[in-house]
Each structure stands twice: as structure tokens, then as C-alpha cells.
C-alpha positions in Angstrom: 96.7 147.5 155.5 96.1 146.1 158.9 92.2 147.4 158.5 92.0 145.3 155.4 93.1 142.3 157.9 90.9 142.7 160.7 87.6 143.6 159.1 85.3 143.8 162.0 87.6 147.3 163.1 87.2 148.5 159.8 83.7 147.8 160.0 83.1 149.6 162.9 85.1 152.6 161.5 82.9 153.1 158.1 79.5 152.6 160.7 81.1 155.8 162.6 80.2 154.1 166.1 80.7 157.2 168.5 82.4 157.1 171.9 84.6 154.5 171.2 87.9 154.9 169.3 89.0 151.7 167.7 92.6 152.2 167.6 93.1 153.1 171.4 90.3 151.5 173.2 90.9 147.8 171.2 93.2 145.2 170.7 93.0 143.3 167.9 94.2 139.8 168.3 93.8 136.6 165.3 91.8 134.0 165.9 92.9 130.3 166.5 93.5 126.9 166.9 95.4 124.0 168.5 97.5 122.8 165.9 98.7 119.7 167.3 94.9 118.7 167.9 94.2 119.4 164.3 97.7 118.9 162.6 99.2 115.7 164.7 95.9 114.2 165.5 94.5 114.2 162.1 97.6 113.5 160.0 99.5 111.4 162.2 101.5 110.3 159.3 102.5 113.2 157.5 103.4 114.8 160.6 105.5 111.4 161.4 107.4 112.2 158.3 107.8 115.8 158.7 109.8 115.1 161.9 112.3 113.0 159.8 112.9 115.9 157.8 112.8 118.3 160.6 114.5 117.7 164.2 111.6 120.2 165.8 108.7 120.6 164.1 107.0 122.3 167.0 109.7 124.7 167.3 108.9 125.4 163.6 105.3 126.2 163.8 105.6 127.8 167.4 108.6 130.5 166.4 107.1 131.2 162.8 109.7 129.3 160.9 107.7 128.1 157.8 108.3 125.3 155.8 110.4 126.3 152.8 109.7 126.5 149.0 112.5 123.9 148.5 110.8 121.7 151.3 107.6 121.7 149.5 108.9 120.4 146.3 110.6 117.6 148.0 109.4 114.6 146.1 109.4 112.3 148.6 107.6 114.4 150.7 105.0 114.9 148.1 104.6 111.1 147.6 104.0 110.5 151.7 101.8 113.8 151.3 99.5 112.4 148.6 99.6 108.8 150.1 98.5 110.1 153.5 95.7 112.3 152.1 94.6 109.2 149.8 94.4 107.2 153.3 92.2 109.8 154.6 90.0 110.0 151.8 89.4 106.3 151.6 88.1 106.8 155.1 86.2 109.4 154.3 84.5 107.5 151.3 83.8 104.4 153.4 82.1 106.6 156.0 79.7 108.5 153.2 78.9 105.1 152.2 77.4 103.9 155.5 75.9 107.3 156.5 74.3 108.1 153.0 74.4 105.0 150.9 76.2 106.8 147.9 79.4 105.4 146.8 82.1 108.2 146.0 85.3 107.7 144.1 88.6 108.4 146.2 90.5 109.6 143.1 87.9 112.5 142.5 88.8 115.7 144.3 87.1 116.0 147.5 85.5 119.4 147.8 84.2 120.2 151.1 81.6 123.2 152.8 80.8 122.3 156.1 79.4 124.9 158.6 76.1 126.0 159.9 73.4 126.1 157.1 73.2 130.4 156.5 72.0 132.4 153.5 75.0 134.8 154.1 77.6 131.6 154.4 76.3 131.1 150.6 75.7 127.1 150.5 73.2 128.2 147.7 76.2 129.7 145.8 77.8 126.3 145.8 74.8 124.1 145.0 74.2 126.4 142.3 77.6 126.6 140.9 77.5 122.6 140.8 74.0 122.5 139.0 75.7 124.7 136.3 78.4 122.2 136.2 76.3 119.4 135.9 74.4 121.4 133.3 77.3 122.0 131.0 78.6 118.3 131.7 75.0 117.4 130.0 75.7 119.3 127.0 79.0 117.5 126.2 80.0 114.0 124.6 81.6 111.8 127.5 85.0 112.2 125.7 84.6 116.1 126.1 83.4 115.9 129.5 86.3 113.7 130.7 88.7 116.0 128.9 87.2 119.2 130.5 86.2 118.5 134.0 88.4 117.1 137.2 86.3 114.3 138.6 84.8 115.7 141.9 82.9 114.5 145.3 81.1 117.5 146.6 80.3 117.3 150.3 78.2 119.4 152.3 77.6 119.5 156.0 76.1 121.8 158.7 73.0 122.4 160.8 70.0 125.0 160.4 68.0 126.6 163.2 64.4 124.8 163.8 62.9 127.9 162.5 64.9 129.0 159.4 63.1 128.1 156.9 65.0 129.6 154.1 68.2 127.2 155.5 65.8 124.1 155.6 65.0 125.1 151.9 68.7 125.2 150.9 69.2 121.7 152.8 66.2 120.3 150.6 67.6 121.5 147.5 71.0 120.2 147.7 69.6 116.8 148.7 67.4 116.7 145.8 70.4 117.9 143.3 72.5 115.0 144.7 69.6 112.6 144.1 69.3 113.5 140.6 73.4 113.9 139.8 74.5 110.4 141.9 71.9 108.4 139.7 72.6 109.8 136.1 74.6 107.3 134.6 75.7 109.7 131.9 77.8 111.4 134.9 79.1 108.5 137.1 81.8 109.1 139.1 82.6 112.9 137.0 80.2 114.1 139.8 78.6 113.2 143.3 77.0 115.3 145.4 76.6 114.0 149.3 75.1 116.0 152.0 75.9 114.4 155.6 73.6 113.9 158.0 74.1 115.1 161.4 77.4 116.9 161.0 79.4 117.4 164.2 82.7 117.4 165.8 83.2 113.8 165.6 82.6 113.9 161.6 84.6 116.8 161.3 87.6 114.7 162.5 86.9 112.4 159.7 86.2 114.6 157.1 88.7 117.7 157.3 92.0 115.0 157.2 90.8 113.9 153.5 89.2 117.1 152.1 91.3 118.6 149.0 89.3 121.9 148.5 87.1 123.9 151.5 84.8 126.3 150.5 84.6 129.4 152.6 82.5 131.7 150.6 80.4 133.8 152.7 79.1 137.4 151.6 82.3 139.5 152.1 82.2 141.2 155.5 79.6 139.5 157.1 81.8 136.3 158.5 83.1 137.5 162.2 86.4 135.6 161.9 85.5 131.6 161.3 88.1 128.9 162.4 87.2 126.0 160.5 89.2 127.3 157.6 91.7 127.5 159.8 91.5 123.7 160.5 91.1 122.8 157.0 94.4 124.8 156.0 96.2 123.1 158.7 95.6 120.0 157.0 96.9 120.8 153.8 93.2 121.5 152.0 93.5 124.5 150.1 90.7 127.4 150.5 88.2 128.8 147.8 86.8 131.7 149.2 86.2 135.5 149.5 88.0 138.1 151.1 86.1 137.6 154.5 87.2 136.8 157.7 90.3 135.2 159.1 90.0 133.8 155.1 92.1 137.5 155.0 95.0 136.5 157.1 95.1 132.7 155.6 95.6 134.0 152.5 98.7 136.3 153.4 100.0 133.5 155.6 100.1 130.7 153.2 100.6 132.8 150.1 98.3 134.4 147.5 98.9 131.8 145.0 97.8 129.1 147.4 94.5 130.2 148.0 91.8 130.6 145.5 90.0 134.2 145.6 87.0 135.1 144.2 83.7 137.8 144.5 83.3 141.5 145.7 84.9 142.8 148.9 83.8 143.7 151.9 83.9 147.9 151.1 81.8 147.4 147.8 79.0 145.6 149.5 76.9 148.7 150.6 77.1 150.0 147.4 76.2 147.0 145.5 73.2 146.4 147.4 72.2 150.6 146.9 72.8 149.6 143.1 70.6 146.8 143.4 67.8 149.0 144.9 67.7 151.7 142.1 67.4 148.6 139.6 70.8 149.1 138.3 72.3 145.1 138.7 72.3 143.5 135.3 72.8 139.5 136.1 75.1 137.8 134.6 73.8 135.3 131.7 75.0 132.1 133.2 73.3 133.2 136.3 70.0 133.5 134.6 70.8 130.1 132.8 70.8 128.2 136.0 68.2 129.6 137.8 65.5 128.2 134.9 67.6 125.2 134.9 66.3 124.4 138.4 62.9 126.2 137.4 62.8 123.4 134.8 62.2 120.5 137.4 65.1 118.5 136.6 65.6 118.1 140.4 62.4 116.8 141.0 59.0 118.2 141.6 59.3 120.4 144.7 58.4 124.2 144.2 61.9 125.8 144.4 60.2 129.6 143.6 60.7 130.9 147.5 64.3 129.9 147.3 65.4 130.9 143.8 62.9 133.9 144.0 65.1 135.4 146.8 67.6 135.8 144.4 65.6 138.2 142.0 64.0 141.5 142.0 65.1 145.0 143.6 63.5 145.0 147.0 61.2 143.7 149.4 61.6 141.1 152.4 63.2 138.1 151.0 64.1 139.5 148.0 67.2 141.5 146.1 69.8 138.7 146.2 70.8 140.7 149.8 73.6 137.9 150.1 74.7 138.8 146.6 74.9 135.2 145.3 74.1 136.6 141.8 76.6 139.1 141.9 79.6 136.9 142.5 78.0 133.8 140.6 80.4 134.5 137.2 83.5 135.2 139.6 83.0 132.1 141.4 82.6 129.8 138.1 85.5 131.6 136.4 87.6 130.7 140.1 86.3 127.2 140.0 87.8 126.9 136.5 91.3 127.6 138.2 90.7 124.9 140.7 90.6 122.3 138.2 93.3 123.4 135.7 95.4 123.7 139.1 94.2 120.0 140.3 95.2 118.8 136.8 98.8 119.3 137.9 99.1 117.0 140.6 102.8 118.2 141.6 101.6 121.8 141.8 98.8 121.0 143.9 100.5 118.9 146.3 102.9 121.6 146.7 99.9 124.2 147.2 98.7 121.8 149.6 102.2 121.6 151.8 102.1 125.4 151.9 98.7 125.5 153.4 99.9 123.5 156.3 103.1 125.2 156.6 101.3 128.6 156.6 99.1 127.8 159.1 101.7 128.2 162.0 100.2 131.8 162.6 96.7 130.2 163.5 98.4 128.3 166.9 96.4 129.0 170.1 100.0 129.4 171.5 100.7 132.2 169.4 97.4 134.0 170.5 97.7 133.6 174.3 101.5 134.9 174.0 100.1 137.7 172.7 97.3 138.2 175.6 100.0 137.6 177.9 102.4 140.2 176.5 99.8 142.9 175.6 97.1 142.9 177.6 97.7 140.9 180.9 101.4 142.1 180.7 102.7 139.3 182.4 105.9 137.1 181.6 105.8 133.6 181.0 107.6 131.4 184.0 109.1 127.9 183.4 107.5 125.3 185.5 110.3 122.8 187.0 
């Protein structure tokens, strides 16, 4: 339903805000980006290739004509798409080495989460998933590891408010995990973890075109919208995420098969928190395993009790896992297994990538402004001479 797509107004109805009839006194418009800043500028080679296939790509995007499935299967397009993505990945690899000193393999999957550091955005869920992956790798032989896991470079970036202590603990945890994994000779290029310092728009312009998987994994119902997910989709990056914010509409536009979905739904969150307060939550054994592994000291001497302790207990400030990391952890791990399977089939992955770019037409600022003009300002377009 429309309310499922626009969670903010659905939540207002759930909260029963008085004296404000949502349907009569609000006008819902999907958020937007500028596609020719985030598509043409960042993936110029792909855009140039597409123009040889279609006489007017601008017309396709602005008039809601998606690239067809047949077009996404085109072998010449797929080869050019892969090559353009690889060129961007090589640039990212050089940038990461320059800024962090870590050398990463451009043939690995580039898995990216770049955004403000906040508990509800759940960078902690991501890094705990990486820790679990690392632990499982260490339990296998070298041959078994290579057969079971797709090589990944896990990239984080973002800033935390100066007084937000828990967010700073998360950053510290990410860098400690990276320092351990990146220097483990048994793991080598199978897994790298890099935190990009001083993340800003210029860094985003470097990272986004080279990204292959982008994580938008906030606790459902807590993200107002978000536009970085649109930028990633425009650049042919496949998203893994919860049914939250703009993820809802992106998934509708790019196709359910081209989006990796996991986690509790927004309408379930209040009930899940109530169950937690009543002591009814039973954690998945894998969640208990990963917490114990962190506490074992494998990532250094820093005391992570405040951080890991926030995921435990049933009540109290800074406790009880308010953002449902533990609840969504098993679903997240299983979804990441699906990501690995999809990436093994590069033809399928490339098609998914193309369809993400193709399906992002809706998130053009031109479309949004046209709707403002039609529905709110009630003005007609004027053609300039």
C-alpha cells in the first residue's frame, strides 16, 4: 500500500497525532537526487556507452522508460559495465592505500557503508557480521575458505557527533577489527576492513562509483528517507537493507530480485521492544557466539563491555538493544550468504547492477520538481526561448 512506501506518514497515523489529518493536510513526494551529477559525472564511460545504445538516455530517465531486461542481458553492455566498474574500483583501491596504508584487491567485492555514525544506522550490525565472517573463516582450511567465501573489501566512512560516546566506540571497534583482520596472513585478500578518515562529499565522489554492495541497514521505521542509497543505485551498486526510508521505493523500482532485503518491519518494532522489556527475547546462538568472540580479546586490549553490553539486558538506559541488532542479526547473516551466492554469478550480478541504474529514474530531481509544480504550486511549465 502507499502507507508501506511512505513510512513517515504511516507512523504518524499509528501515533494518532490529533488535529492533523494526514491524508488531507499533507502531500507526499518522494525524495530525489540529480541523476546527471550522480550518473553522468561518476560513471562517464558507462553513460557514453548507453548513449550508443539509445539515442536519448535523458529521455529514458526523465520520462520513466526503464532499460529493458533484454538490454540488461546485452553482452557488450555487460562487458563495458564490468570494465567501467573495475576502473572505478582501481581508483578506490589507490585512494584507500594513500589514505589508510591498507592495500586492497580490486578483484574483491567492494562492500560499502558510508553515512553518519549512529546506533540506529547500525554500523555495529555490519561490523559484528564481519567479525562473525572472520571467525568462521578462521575455523576453515585455506581451501575451504576460498570455496565458501567471496573476497570482500568492507569499507566504512562517516562522522560522529563530538559528544556521542557510543558512536565513537563503534568507530574504535571498526578500526580495531580492521587492524586485526588486515594483518592476518591466513586471511589475506579474502577479507579487508577499512575505515575511511574524514569522509565528505569529495570522498563520496570517489567511493560511490566503485562500490558494488551498499549497506542501508537502519532499524526499520527510524530513517526519515535517505538519499545516499539513491546515489549508490544510480551508480549500479546493489543495496542490502531493511524495509526503511527510501529503501522501500528503491526496492519497488529496481525490482525485488535486485535488492537484498532482511530484518524486522517497521510495524513490528514496538512489539519487539515490548517483548524485550518483558524478558521474552531469545537471542540466536550466532549472536551469542560473536559477542563472546569480541570479549575474548582477539581485537586487542580495549574494553568493549559498554558497547557489547548495550546489546544485552531487558531494560535500562544504554541497555536492552534498543535498535534491535540482536533481533536482526540472524536475518542479516542469512541475507549476506545470498549476497555471496549472487556475486559468484557475475553475469547475474552485472544484470542486477544494470537494473539498479535503470530503476533509479524515479529519484530524479526533475520528477520531484515536476510533481511540486503540478500538485503544490499548481503552475504550468514554460519553455524558454
